[in-house]
Steps between C-alpha positions, in 0.01 A plus 500: 500500500452148362850478375624620840289236671623230268862608545476502880343153500781374277771657714350361820451144372842486325674634812336223715578235240861616474539488878354143516698373200839638600434408858452137392814518285700653787382229742585227247845649436570542871402136570724379216793703625455357850492150357812566302676633811406191691636288218830683498530470877419130490764452229766677706402304813548167316851609390586593859406147599824301493317200356439691176701378199816701450428593135298801393148432367270697272124507465377215729600453859627159609239271654410593854531262792130409469547399139318800336651716232564876548440669167655839403344794323723551194870425483670575836851370570586438872861467623696496825832618634662361817738712704698320769630654821833573332326699223546237227231478241350201335202492261312306237624697196304817593749743349493316172128565465442843652843649452776600742382861530152400607632231729742742668219752558270240645765361735602848621143602575404167655793492734472861609118507539332464835208332323496133407337564163514775239454607137743667255290676239801576277548128437150367566647274769344385830731363763455332832754419766511188718735354754707179443701296757818611329400857399228676296302411191356770273219392271463701179201510261505680166144646467543661155255257349244557772536878475454488120191277542351733762561805278345321210197409706462853623519637145247245379266585790523871419441451126208260565357735757513803276352296214221377727429859613485612138247224417303578815500872415334425167248266666425748778452780248241298321336417835503866600322587167231246589471623858462869416253428221194531731639824639555624147148418395358672811721805440386514141135474601542771762678728255246444231214562743652827613544617139156387397318643801685836457405518132137403573475770772623776269174531303255520792737736679509722194121507495475578874756776470333651199159503671636637824675786314173583324325507836782718647458747212130525585539528878304832512198319367527217755376530856779600735445202730590269207826670413710288735376178336605622160835625619586187698405282202733701274779489754483126548470438125817700447673298771383179341629610162835562654499156653409335167769699321758382751383137473535515123847647542602211728343257261724630225801477729408139587477414136847650451644301797315178422590472133862614552460757220477871529207732454716805567702693241872505545595833352745779579335757726619811688431401862607839634252684281221257581539526876539875486174525303314292754631702798372818334153348474507411870626841620149629542375182668791516744431866576133420572612223737728731691835380373738568214696298250883532505671375186855356465495391137811440295445613144508291183473154659371257239372155575344212306132450580138600433457871559120487538510214754794650690303822523226307679753372755630847575143626535418219747813573713448878500130457582582282797781725619287810494196327646687362803751777563454714810416862444793736487740230371643463152479205264849436358527367146838379382609375159865387470721241329602189686825469306622182668193309377448686167159608617307816576322540835189702583425562872198665650533582876239633737495564873177363643410205718786246520398170353511188712764246379222250430319762285825561308526126421139483368462851359502372142248231560162529328224665704741546791459826694683627802166631620360173638155664544506566120375849546370671185634842602799446266297318245738218412441129442860384555563448128713796405834372627447147364438655159812705526699189597361302206578776254856555620586130517336450158761745362790319666526737792477472878292684757521511880383680814691619806363679801663649812445789733823668392491439127120508451320266262675451164364321194762452234521313172774435245501457125784402266685790338457535128 
């Protein structure tokens, strides 16, 4: 539970940090790109101005009319080509710098396009068309340097961002350890209290049960009007012993979960034989409850687990199924291989009251009962299914509950095949 809490905290905080960090990088990159685009457009506009010098320039724009300098971002060469009304070309040595093939492609696109500005990604060239008194001028900017600089900036941003997230992940992990520490201490104290209280109650309960049994054996010597006090004391003591036993079982499961170790044996066991033996024990109980057990057990299915603890789980599921099944119905017990997952599955189905979806969600919670009045007619404390869940998960398995009017209520668990 604590590891899950710590993991969820880390995932949430790192997700938020990643969104903020990469959002800031994306905003910075977008603003830089817009600034570069404005720079390229300004460069082309100056070339389209007939007062611009007729030679190509690289890196720094000529001084503007107000005397300020226009600085470039990286090395960007800007050229022009004039086309008079007769179709004759004149330029400032553009072809010698960008090549005839690129120049031809730019001129063809620029003359045919309905737009006054465009970009040729194959050559990393931006062009802009302007009118002259004697024809047309096409300004050309080679943005290879700018593109390389932008790509380099993007790569650096990504690497820095990933590195920052890595460092933040380590920091947040340490912070999460510090944050869950009070929860851990509280959980340990609660777990220790449950274990200690259960152990301390065992001795007085044993004395009470022993004395009540002695009194029960001497009932003929005791006035009849006092019989009910003795019997009720014995009944409640037995119930309390069951509760203490369950609490101790959960305490052992908590220890297994909390330490990350395993208190369960992981041995080869014949699951088919184990379940079949348990169903035989419950045949009489089912008959007395007005139902019967119907078996569908594949033979010789071996799994890895703790036979004694798995037997407890099967007993809990069969006891619940028989207890809550309507009279005249059958309790279906199935053992089969789940080949696609390399697991064996045990299912116990009964046809009784359909569970509410909210009950299905919380059915494995401790002390949870579908009977909100917590009637004692069925004698439970709401600890049987949590114990079953702890045992199965402690052996590396899974357990779940499904309930519907058509399919009945099904409790099933899986264990890894041997």
